[in-house]
Legacy VTK file of the C-alpha trace (Angstrom):
# vtk DataFile Version 3.0
C-alpha trace
ASCII
DATASET POLYDATA
POINTS 234 float
-31.707 12.574 -1.116
-34.880 10.543 -1.622
-34.164 9.942 -5.317
-30.599 8.812 -4.558
-31.889 6.442 -1.885
-34.654 5.093 -4.108
-32.348 4.442 -7.065
-29.509 3.120 -4.912
-31.674 0.653 -3.030
-33.126 -0.579 -6.314
-29.584 -1.062 -7.641
-28.836 -3.194 -4.573
-31.957 -5.249 -5.254
-33.580 -4.099 -2.010
-37.259 -3.291 -1.715
-38.240 -0.182 0.223
-41.633 1.465 0.396
-42.163 5.213 0.366
-42.516 5.338 4.148
-39.088 3.735 4.592
-37.519 6.068 2.030
-39.098 8.991 3.850
-37.790 7.827 7.212
-34.249 7.479 5.858
-34.435 10.923 4.255
-35.780 12.459 7.464
-32.926 10.868 9.412
-30.527 12.327 6.853
-32.068 15.784 7.259
-31.679 15.575 11.029
-28.063 14.508 10.517
-27.395 17.454 8.194
-28.915 19.905 10.665
-27.065 18.460 13.656
-23.751 18.459 11.797
-23.964 22.242 11.563
-23.531 22.570 15.312
-21.674 19.390 16.296
-19.190 17.040 14.666
-21.211 13.872 14.121
-19.706 12.759 10.811
-17.084 14.028 8.377
-19.584 13.732 5.505
-21.757 16.842 5.518
-23.340 16.998 2.049
-26.771 15.315 2.012
-26.208 13.552 -1.324
-22.867 12.155 -0.181
-24.421 11.077 3.109
-27.163 9.277 1.186
-24.588 7.266 -0.713
-21.700 6.825 1.713
-23.707 6.423 4.913
-27.162 5.123 4.041
-26.523 3.030 0.920
-23.224 1.725 2.264
-25.083 0.551 5.362
-27.982 -0.894 3.363
-25.584 -2.997 1.285
-25.108 -5.286 4.304
-28.640 -6.568 3.782
-27.461 -8.126 0.510
-24.471 -9.815 2.163
-25.952 -11.468 5.273
-29.334 -12.643 6.544
-30.655 -10.111 9.062
-34.270 -11.325 9.101
-35.614 -11.371 12.650
-32.146 -11.086 14.162
-30.950 -9.306 17.277
-28.243 -6.906 16.082
-25.680 -4.788 17.917
-23.900 -1.923 16.145
-20.581 -1.337 17.937
-19.123 2.157 17.626
-22.260 3.280 15.828
-21.381 6.979 15.803
-24.323 8.801 14.255
-26.198 5.528 13.768
-24.428 3.713 10.952
-24.867 1.048 9.815
-27.472 0.147 12.454
-30.269 2.656 11.896
-30.610 2.182 8.108
-30.625 -1.579 8.673
-33.442 -1.214 11.197
-35.488 1.074 8.928
-35.220 -1.324 5.994
-35.696 -4.463 8.110
-38.261 -3.553 10.796
-38.022 -7.061 12.272
-34.436 -6.411 13.437
-34.044 -5.917 17.188
-31.347 -3.240 17.212
-28.952 -2.028 19.903
-26.458 0.727 19.103
-23.389 1.449 21.232
-20.978 4.368 21.175
-18.582 5.861 23.699
-19.430 9.455 22.675
-22.465 10.699 24.555
-23.543 13.411 22.092
-23.687 10.886 19.281
-25.876 8.527 21.262
-28.096 11.443 22.267
-28.530 12.291 18.579
-29.367 8.705 17.624
-31.761 8.258 20.546
-33.609 11.532 19.882
-33.771 10.908 16.132
-35.074 7.367 16.513
-37.754 8.544 18.936
-38.803 11.367 16.596
-39.024 9.035 13.596
-41.006 6.259 15.247
-38.075 3.917 15.918
-38.547 3.956 19.663
-37.642 0.281 20.025
-33.985 0.947 19.136
-31.822 0.635 22.256
-29.101 3.310 22.444
-26.270 2.741 24.913
-23.585 5.263 25.786
-20.509 3.354 26.862
-17.676 1.099 25.798
-18.634 -2.271 24.313
-15.969 -4.130 26.290
-17.416 -2.816 29.573
-21.054 -3.778 28.911
-20.661 -7.261 30.326
-24.425 -7.716 30.745
-24.673 -7.979 26.948
-22.235 -10.861 26.664
-23.189 -13.436 23.991
-26.700 -12.020 23.590
-26.801 -10.995 19.904
-27.218 -12.880 16.646
-25.137 -10.338 14.733
-22.581 -7.696 15.679
-21.713 -5.096 13.038
-19.083 -2.393 13.068
-17.767 0.159 10.596
-14.392 1.921 10.653
-13.847 1.591 14.402
-10.491 -0.214 14.718
-8.220 -2.773 13.063
-9.629 -6.293 13.105
-7.377 -7.684 15.911
-8.744 -4.999 18.245
-12.264 -4.863 16.853
-12.753 -8.606 17.230
-12.208 -8.318 20.980
-14.874 -5.616 21.217
-17.457 -7.438 19.103
-17.102 -11.219 19.279
-17.810 -11.464 23.032
-21.240 -9.931 22.316
-22.203 -12.582 19.749
-24.020 -15.832 20.464
-22.436 -19.092 19.361
-23.689 -19.622 15.824
-23.984 -15.886 15.217
-21.964 -13.523 13.048
-19.571 -10.630 13.488
-19.561 -8.405 10.388
-16.661 -5.963 10.043
-17.004 -3.291 7.343
-13.574 -2.637 5.859
-11.680 -1.187 2.902
-11.444 -3.508 -0.113
-7.739 -4.221 0.419
-8.351 -5.794 3.820
-6.858 -9.235 3.190
-3.736 -8.417 5.177
-5.771 -7.017 8.038
-7.974 -10.122 8.032
-4.873 -12.306 8.198
-3.458 -10.248 11.094
-6.786 -10.617 12.886
-6.948 -14.381 12.464
-5.328 -15.230 15.783
-7.586 -12.828 17.694
-10.687 -14.173 15.953
-9.772 -17.782 16.779
-8.839 -16.926 20.377
-12.194 -15.219 20.895
-14.231 -18.140 19.558
-14.637 -17.213 15.920
-13.418 -18.071 12.464
-13.150 -15.878 9.395
-15.666 -17.435 7.028
-15.246 -15.179 4.010
-14.610 -11.666 2.730
-17.330 -10.175 0.548
-16.723 -7.123 -1.615
-19.250 -4.633 -2.971
-19.498 -1.212 -4.596
-21.701 1.528 -3.161
-24.405 2.367 -5.749
-23.900 5.638 -7.585
-20.189 5.739 -6.741
-16.927 4.015 -7.550
-16.354 3.396 -3.834
-15.551 -0.254 -3.133
-15.798 -1.759 0.333
-15.424 -5.189 1.898
-17.224 -7.105 4.598
-15.229 -9.527 6.730
-17.690 -12.229 7.810
-16.722 -13.957 11.068
-18.723 -16.874 12.434
-18.896 -17.451 16.207
-18.121 -21.156 16.603
-17.520 -21.440 20.358
-17.928 -19.321 23.496
-15.472 -16.506 24.109
-13.103 -17.365 27.001
-14.071 -15.650 30.239
-10.939 -13.452 30.383
-12.048 -11.538 27.283
-12.757 -8.789 26.523
-10.035 -6.926 28.392
-10.028 -3.205 29.150
-9.568 -0.970 26.112
-6.157 0.261 27.242
-4.897 -3.307 27.375
-6.560 -4.270 24.084
-4.858 -1.352 22.383
-1.486 -1.878 24.056
-1.337 -5.653 23.597
-3.638 -6.735 20.762
-4.116 -10.446 20.213
-1.597 -11.003 17.435
-0.302 -14.464 18.306
LINES 1 235
234 0 1 2 3 4 5 6 7 8 9 10 11 12 13 14 15 16 17 18 19 20 21 22 23 24 25 26 27 28 29 30 31 32 33 34 35 36 37 38 39 40 41 42 43 44 45 46 47 48 49 50 51 52 53 54 55 56 57 58 59 60 61 62 63 64 65 66 67 68 69 70 71 72 73 74 75 76 77 78 79 80 81 82 83 84 85 86 87 88 89 90 91 92 93 94 95 96 97 98 99 100 101 102 103 104 105 106 107 108 109 110 111 112 113 114 115 116 117 118 119 120 121 122 123 124 125 126 127 128 129 130 131 132 133 134 135 136 137 138 139 140 141 142 143 144 145 146 147 148 149 150 151 152 153 154 155 156 157 158 159 160 161 162 163 164 165 166 167 168 169 170 171 172 173 174 175 176 177 178 179 180 181 182 183 184 185 186 187 188 189 190 191 192 193 194 195 196 197 198 199 200 201 202 203 204 205 206 207 208 209 210 211 212 213 214 215 216 217 218 219 220 221 222 223 224 225 226 227 228 229 230 231 232 233
C-alpha cells in the first residue's frame, strides 16, 4: 500500500513525507482489519483501497484550496475523504459526520490511535446538527445522495464565501443541472465541475464545486424524510 500511495501522490503533484505515508498506510491496515468483522466499505483489498479511497480523496487537494480551512465531511463513512485530507494537510480543522455509529466509532478510534486526536467525529444526521450551521469553510461529501438532496445537507453548514464540494461520477452534468434550483435556494451557485482520474487506474471522477454566496434561509435544512420525499427541484 505504501508504494501505491507514494507513487499516486507524486502523480497528483502532492508532497507527502514518510510519516504521512505511514499514517495513511496504518489507517488502511486498520480499515482492512475492521472490514473483516464489520461492513465499513465495499472495497476490501488494500491496494484497491489505496487507490479508490485514499488517492481519490487526496485528489481534492489539487482541485480546491484547503490550506488552514475548517472542513466538514458529511456522510464520511469510514473516514473518506476527510481523514486523508487531514493527514496530508495537517492545518485542516476537520469534523466528520455519519449517521452510522459503528463507522464513527472506527474513525474516532483510528484517529486517536494514529495521533489525529484533533479530528472531531460526530454520530448523527447533518441536517439535525443545527449548532454547526454556517460554521465551516468547506463541506465535502462523497457518494451520499443526488445533488438536490445533498445540497440541503451540506450547504447550510458552510459559511458565506465558503465551498461545498460534491464528489460525483464523471457524467454528472445532468445531476448538476437538476441540483441547480436547490443550490440557488440554499444560498449557493454551481461555480464549475472539475474532472480527474485516480492515479494508477482508469477511474474518472468529477467534483462539483459550489460557492456559498448568501446565507441559507432559516427554514432549511428540513428533516431527512421531507428532503427525500420532496427534494428542491423547482
